[in-house]
C-alpha positions in Angstrom: -33.4 -105.8 114.9 -35.0 -103.4 117.6 -35.4 -100.2 117.3 -32.5 -97.9 119.4 -33.3 -94.7 121.0 -30.9 -92.5 122.3 -31.1 -90.5 125.5 -30.1 -87.0 125.3 -29.6 -84.3 127.9 -31.1 -80.9 127.5 -29.4 -78.2 125.4 -28.3 -76.8 128.2 -27.2 -79.7 129.9 -24.9 -80.4 126.4 -23.9 -77.0 126.7 -22.5 -76.9 129.8 -20.8 -80.2 129.4 -19.5 -79.1 126.1 -17.7 -76.2 127.6 -16.0 -78.5 130.5 -12.5 -79.6 130.3 -13.8 -83.2 129.6 -14.3 -82.3 126.0 -11.5 -79.6 125.4 -8.9 -79.7 123.0 -6.5 -79.8 125.4 -4.8 -83.1 126.6 -2.8 -83.0 129.9 0.4 -84.7 130.7 -0.9 -88.4 132.5 0.0 -91.8 132.6 -1.9 -94.5 131.9 -2.8 -97.1 134.9 -4.1 -100.0 133.6 -5.7 -102.8 136.2 -7.4 -106.0 135.2 -10.8 -106.9 136.5 -11.7 -110.2 137.6 -15.0 -110.3 135.1 -12.5 -110.4 132.2 -11.5 -114.1 133.2 -14.9 -115.1 134.3 -15.5 -117.9 132.2 -12.3 -119.8 133.2 -13.0 -119.2 136.7 -16.6 -120.6 136.3 -15.4 -123.9 134.3 -12.5 -124.4 136.6 -9.2 -123.6 134.6 -8.3 -120.9 136.7 -9.0 -120.9 140.5 -10.0 -117.4 141.8 -7.5 -117.6 144.4 -4.8 -117.1 142.0 -6.0 -114.0 140.4 -3.3 -111.3 141.4 -0.3 -113.1 140.2 -2.6 -114.3 136.9 -2.7 -110.4 136.8 0.9 -109.7 137.0 2.2 -113.4 135.1 0.2 -113.5 132.2 -0.5 -109.4 131.5 1.9 -107.3 133.5 -0.5 -106.2 135.4 -0.1 -104.7 139.0 -3.4 -103.4 140.0 -6.6 -106.0 140.3 -10.4 -105.4 140.9 -11.8 -108.7 142.4 -15.9 -110.2 141.8 -17.3 -111.0 144.8 -19.4 -113.9 143.2 -16.3 -116.3 143.2 -15.6 -115.8 147.1 -19.1 -116.1 148.5 -18.2 -118.8 150.6 -15.4 -117.3 152.5 -17.3 -113.9 152.5 -16.9 -113.8 156.2 -13.9 -115.7 156.4 -10.8 -113.4 157.8 -8.3 -116.0 157.4 -9.1 -116.2 153.9 -8.8 -112.8 153.0 -5.7 -112.3 155.4 -4.2 -115.0 152.7 -5.6 -113.4 149.8 -3.9 -109.9 150.7 -0.5 -111.9 151.3 -1.0 -113.8 147.5 -1.3 -110.4 146.4 1.4 -108.8 148.2 3.7 -111.5 146.9 3.1 -111.4 143.3 3.5 -107.4 143.8 0.0 -106.3 142.6 -2.3 -103.8 144.5 -5.7 -104.5 145.5 -8.3 -101.6 144.3 -11.9 -103.0 144.4 -14.6 -105.7 145.2 -17.3 -105.6 142.9 -20.3 -106.6 144.8 -23.4 -108.4 142.8 -26.6 -110.2 144.1 -26.9 -108.9 147.7 -30.4 -107.0 147.4 -31.6 -103.8 146.0 -30.3 -100.7 147.5 -33.3 -98.6 146.0 -36.3 -100.9 146.9 -39.1 -99.0 148.1 -39.8 -102.0 150.9 -37.3 -100.1 154.1 -36.7 -104.0 155.2 -35.5 -105.4 152.3 -33.9 -102.1 151.9 -32.1 -102.3 155.1 -31.2 -105.8 154.4 -29.5 -105.2 151.0 -27.5 -102.6 152.8 -26.3 -105.1 155.9 -25.7 -107.7 153.2 -22.9 -105.5 151.9 -21.2 -105.0 155.4 -19.1 -108.4 155.0 -17.9 -107.2 152.0 -16.7 -104.0 153.3 -14.3 -105.8 156.0 -12.9 -108.2 153.3 -12.3 -105.1 151.2 -10.5 -103.5 154.0 -8.2 -106.4 154.5 -7.1 -106.8 151.2 -6.4 -103.3 151.0 -8.9 -102.1 148.5 -10.1 -98.4 148.5 -13.5 -99.2 147.2 -16.4 -101.4 147.0 -18.4 -101.4 143.6 -22.2 -101.9 144.4 -25.5 -102.0 142.1 -27.9 -99.2 142.2 -30.8 -101.3 141.3 -34.9 -100.2 143.0 -38.3 -99.2 142.2 -39.0 -98.7 138.5 -41.0 -95.3 139.5 -38.3 -92.8 138.9 -39.1 -90.7 142.1 -40.0 -93.7 144.5 -36.2 -95.0 143.3 -34.5 -91.9 143.6 -35.8 -91.3 147.3 -34.8 -95.0 147.9 -31.5 -95.2 146.6 -30.6 -92.0 148.5 -31.7 -93.5 151.5 -29.6 -96.9 150.6 -26.7 -95.3 149.8 -26.4 -93.0 152.6 -27.0 -96.0 155.0 -24.2 -97.7 153.4 -21.6 -94.8 152.6 -22.3 -94.2 156.6 -21.2 -97.5 157.5 -18.3 -97.8 155.1 -16.8 -94.4 156.4 -16.2 -96.2 159.5 -13.7 -98.9 158.1 -12.5 -96.2 155.7 -14.1 -97.6 152.1 -15.3 -95.9 149.5 -19.0 -96.9 148.1 -18.8 -96.5 144.4 -22.3 -96.9 141.8 -21.1 -98.5 138.6 -23.8 -98.2 135.7 -25.3 -101.2 135.4 -28.3 -101.0 133.5 -31.9 -99.6 134.3 -31.4 -96.1 136.4 -28.1 -97.0 137.2 -27.1 -96.1 133.7 -29.1 -92.9 133.5 -25.6 -91.0 134.5 -27.8 -87.6 135.1 -29.7 -89.1 137.7 -26.7 -91.1 139.7 -24.5 -88.0 139.3 -27.5 -85.8 140.8 -27.7 -88.6 143.9 -24.2 -88.6 144.2 -24.0 -84.9 144.7 -27.3 -84.8 146.8 -25.7 -87.5 149.3 -22.6 -85.7 149.5 -20.6 -87.8 151.5 -16.6 -87.9 150.2 -16.2 -91.8 150.2 -19.6 -92.4 148.1 -18.7 -91.9 144.0 -19.1 -93.4 140.9 -17.5 -96.3 138.8 -18.2 -95.2 135.2 -17.9 -98.0 132.9 -17.3 -97.8 128.8 -20.5 -100.4 128.4 -23.1 -100.8 130.6 -25.6 -97.9 129.1 -28.8 -99.5 128.4 -31.4 -98.2 130.2 -34.1 -101.1 129.7 -32.3 -104.0 130.9 -30.6 -104.9 134.4 -27.2 -105.1 134.1 -27.2 -102.9 131.0 -24.9 -105.1 128.7 -24.8 -102.8 125.3 -22.9 -105.6 123.5 -26.3 -106.4 122.0 -29.2 -104.7 120.9 -31.0 -102.4 123.3 -34.3 -100.9 123.2 -33.0 -97.4 125.3 -29.4 -96.6 125.3 -27.8 -93.8 127.1 -25.1 -92.1 125.2 -21.7 -93.5 126.5 -19.7 -90.9 125.9 -21.8 -88.1 127.7 -22.6 -90.6 130.6 -18.9 -91.5 131.3 -18.2 -87.7 131.0 -20.9 -86.9 133.4 -19.8 -89.5 136.0 -16.0 -89.0 135.8 -15.8 -86.0 138.3 -17.2 -88.3 141.2 -15.3 -91.3 139.6 -12.8 -93.2 142.0 -12.4 -96.2 139.4 -13.0 -96.2 135.9 -13.8 -99.9 133.5 -12.8 -99.9 130.3 -15.1 -102.6 129.2 -14.4 -104.2 125.7 -16.7 -106.3 123.4 -15.1 -107.7 119.8 -12.9 -105.9 117.6 -12.1 -105.3 114.1 -9.0 -106.2 112.0 -7.0 -103.1 113.7 -7.6 -104.4 117.1 -10.1 -102.0 117.6 -13.7 -102.3 119.6 -16.3 -102.2 117.0 -18.7 -100.5 119.6 -16.5 -98.2 121.5 -14.4 -95.3 120.2 -11.4 -96.1 122.8 -9.8 -92.8 121.0 -12.7 -90.6 121.9 -13.6 -92.3 125.0 -10.0 -92.4 126.7 -9.6 -88.4 125.6 -12.7 -88.0 127.8 -10.9 -89.6 131.0 -7.2 -88.4 130.1 -8.8 -84.8 129.8 -10.7 -84.9 133.4 -9.5 -84.7 136.8 -9.7 -88.4 137.3 -6.0 -90.0 137.9 -6.8 -93.6 138.8 -6.8 -96.9 137.1 -8.8 -97.7 134.3 -9.5 -101.4 134.7 -9.7 -104.0 131.7 -13.0 -105.7 131.7 -13.1 -107.6 128.8 -16.8 -108.9 128.0 -16.6 -110.2 124.3 -17.5 -113.7 122.6 -15.6 -113.6 119.8 -12.3 -114.3 121.2 -10.7 -116.2 124.0 -10.4 -114.3 127.2 -6.4 -114.2 127.3 -6.6 -113.1 124.0 -9.6 -110.8 124.5 -7.4 -109.1 127.4 -4.1 -108.6 125.6 -6.1 -106.5 122.3 -8.0 -104.4 124.9 -4.5 -103.7 126.6 -2.8 -103.1 123.2 -5.8 -100.8 122.5 -6.0 -99.0 125.5 -1.9 -98.2 125.2 -2.2 -97.0 121.2 -5.0 -95.2 121.9 -3.9 -92.9 124.9 -0.6 -92.6 123.4 -2.3 -91.1 120.4 -4.4 -88.7 122.0 
């Protein structure tokens, strides 16, 4: 078993956070709006049991969820095919599902120190912005990977994100960073970058689970050498959030996640100014995907109604 270490903010930062409405005892009246992240069913899509083009109808018919978040990896061959995306929009409309986000992976590091590679990574994302626009999505989720040196990374990622958000503004799409490992899971760093870039269509996509600072993709389902406090991290990113991901792993006999305190996490979200959808992203291995989604949905509803 690897020794786990936890990153904490300074005493001043922690005191400031504790004094914000995020951690207050007052819980406002706010409805729970649940969406479904396509990654929750990635094994079923990858092995051909389900067809990615049917995702919207699957969300509605199987789970009674009327909002969807797509993963670009299932549609790479159709990335620039406008008729395909128009058909996807038509499919979701018939299903009564609202399209929210396209999550983009493997299009290059937006925070690399190599300027040419960084510019190429920016351009690689353009096609997904156009697909998102056709689909009626409000955002494209991007990864904030890059140089291993913190100062070099910060300068490079600010440049890459500024360029990307500038282009996205022209098509009225948001660019949102998800904590996905390495520097992208340093919430204080990312919040500062978003603040300094200072563009209205550039924000965050806080995920309940990806807080490993020592590994790319950042999963905390298994052991990790260096972990950012998940509750603090979500709280720090929520002021900039345009979407929220309810990651879930495995469950105890009460149907509660064994890694994430959903009551504590959803109270932080409920007490914040964020009033958008919270997306189910089941990633556990002990349950079948279908069952994992249903348990997560029930847990979200139970926790939300009891905080």
